[in-house]
Legacy VTK file of the C-alpha trace (Angstrom):
# vtk DataFile Version 3.0
C-alpha trace
ASCII
DATASET POLYDATA
POINTS 137 float
0.000 0.000 0.000
2.792 2.433 0.897
4.802 1.556 -2.212
1.717 1.829 -4.434
0.853 5.235 -2.954
4.429 6.449 -3.436
4.504 5.213 -7.047
1.126 6.798 -7.846
2.138 10.176 -6.411
5.564 10.070 -8.093
4.022 9.184 -11.467
1.395 11.900 -11.022
4.060 14.495 -10.263
6.198 13.359 -13.186
3.278 13.362 -15.633
1.972 16.733 -14.391
5.452 18.178 -14.741
5.743 17.019 -18.342
2.402 18.698 -19.130
3.648 22.095 -17.975
7.306 21.579 -18.954
8.727 21.149 -15.441
11.118 18.505 -14.174
10.018 16.025 -11.512
12.010 17.948 -8.886
10.499 21.291 -9.932
6.980 19.847 -9.876
7.622 18.304 -6.472
8.743 21.652 -5.029
5.829 23.470 -6.687
3.286 21.105 -5.151
4.776 20.676 -1.678
6.208 24.143 -1.076
3.790 26.355 -3.003
0.412 24.770 -3.797
-0.297 22.673 -0.686
0.897 25.378 1.746
-1.138 27.991 -0.144
-4.287 25.862 0.137
-3.681 25.362 3.847
-2.935 29.097 4.285
-6.231 29.953 2.595
-8.056 27.566 4.927
-6.382 29.058 8.009
-7.174 32.586 6.845
-10.768 31.613 6.216
-11.018 30.150 9.722
-9.693 33.307 11.377
-11.248 35.696 8.834
-8.070 37.449 7.746
-5.581 37.241 4.857
-2.229 37.421 6.660
-1.134 33.797 6.279
-1.792 33.497 2.543
-0.391 36.972 1.868
2.763 36.098 3.826
3.119 32.869 1.887
2.637 34.675 -1.416
5.203 37.328 -0.424
7.773 34.618 0.353
7.050 32.963 -3.001
7.341 36.320 -4.792
10.614 37.058 -2.986
11.994 33.670 -3.993
10.796 34.129 -7.582
12.584 37.484 -7.838
15.809 36.570 -6.044
16.511 33.033 -7.299
18.709 33.132 -10.394
18.432 29.488 -11.438
15.041 28.126 -10.428
15.816 24.641 -11.705
19.020 24.372 -9.649
17.226 25.799 -6.615
14.459 23.191 -6.937
17.037 20.416 -7.354
18.896 21.542 -4.214
15.701 21.879 -2.188
14.478 18.480 -3.419
17.747 16.815 -2.396
17.561 18.525 1.011
14.101 16.979 1.387
15.520 13.574 0.420
18.153 13.955 3.156
15.435 14.901 5.653
13.267 11.919 4.715
16.255 9.568 4.990
16.860 10.743 8.573
14.057 8.413 9.674
15.878 5.231 8.598
17.352 4.579 12.064
13.857 4.279 13.509
12.717 1.907 10.756
11.029 4.322 8.357
12.593 4.158 4.907
12.530 6.926 2.302
9.352 5.669 0.612
7.409 5.353 3.880
8.654 8.734 5.118
7.631 10.313 1.798
4.120 8.900 2.053
3.856 9.934 5.707
5.107 13.522 5.292
3.902 14.243 1.756
0.568 12.422 1.633
-0.757 11.385 5.047
0.127 14.489 7.080
-1.101 17.037 4.488
-4.379 15.115 4.122
-4.773 14.834 7.898
-4.060 18.543 8.402
-6.459 19.426 5.571
-9.195 17.290 7.158
-8.543 18.862 10.565
-8.848 22.381 9.146
-11.950 21.366 7.195
-13.605 20.162 10.425
-12.616 23.354 12.225
-14.023 25.435 9.357
-17.216 23.421 9.289
-17.638 23.838 13.052
-16.913 27.579 12.775
-19.589 28.053 10.117
-22.140 26.297 12.299
-21.078 28.309 15.322
-21.209 31.541 13.350
-24.739 30.951 12.028
-25.983 29.944 15.483
-24.423 33.116 16.915
-26.118 35.296 14.286
-29.451 33.566 15.035
-28.954 34.117 18.778
-28.156 37.812 18.244
-31.325 38.324 16.213
-33.497 36.703 18.887
-31.973 38.733 21.715
-32.758 42.068 20.033
LINES 1 138
137 0 1 2 3 4 5 6 7 8 9 10 11 12 13 14 15 16 17 18 19 20 21 22 23 24 25 26 27 28 29 30 31 32 33 34 35 36 37 38 39 40 41 42 43 44 45 46 47 48 49 50 51 52 53 54 55 56 57 58 59 60 61 62 63 64 65 66 67 68 69 70 71 72 73 74 75 76 77 78 79 80 81 82 83 84 85 86 87 88 89 90 91 92 93 94 95 96 97 98 99 100 101 102 103 104 105 106 107 108 109 110 111 112 113 114 115 116 117 118 119 120 121 122 123 124 125 126 127 128 129 130 131 132 133 134 135 136
């Protein structure tokens, strides 16, 4: 199951990258350092009703876009740093593939689901509060 998940995600990243003319490493960095964090930032901002988290994320991305001379080399270096990080879990019995699935699939999905539940609860709470305020007037 872990190997199949890893292979599916890797093939999806590779195929998506070829569609928009990005390498596997570039696509990996785009998804895990730009797209997923931006989605989570939008969810957090929606929960707290402000735009600071997503604007901060976008400013960091803009800063990187402007200051990085060779985006491909930067993505390669960042990807290999991630590989080193994921290999740090070998001594406790988690190989690279399992660590990749845990950190790049399971944890983002779990965090997304957690935020979704918080948002759903907030919407309910907010509508009940508005209803309560109308009745008390």
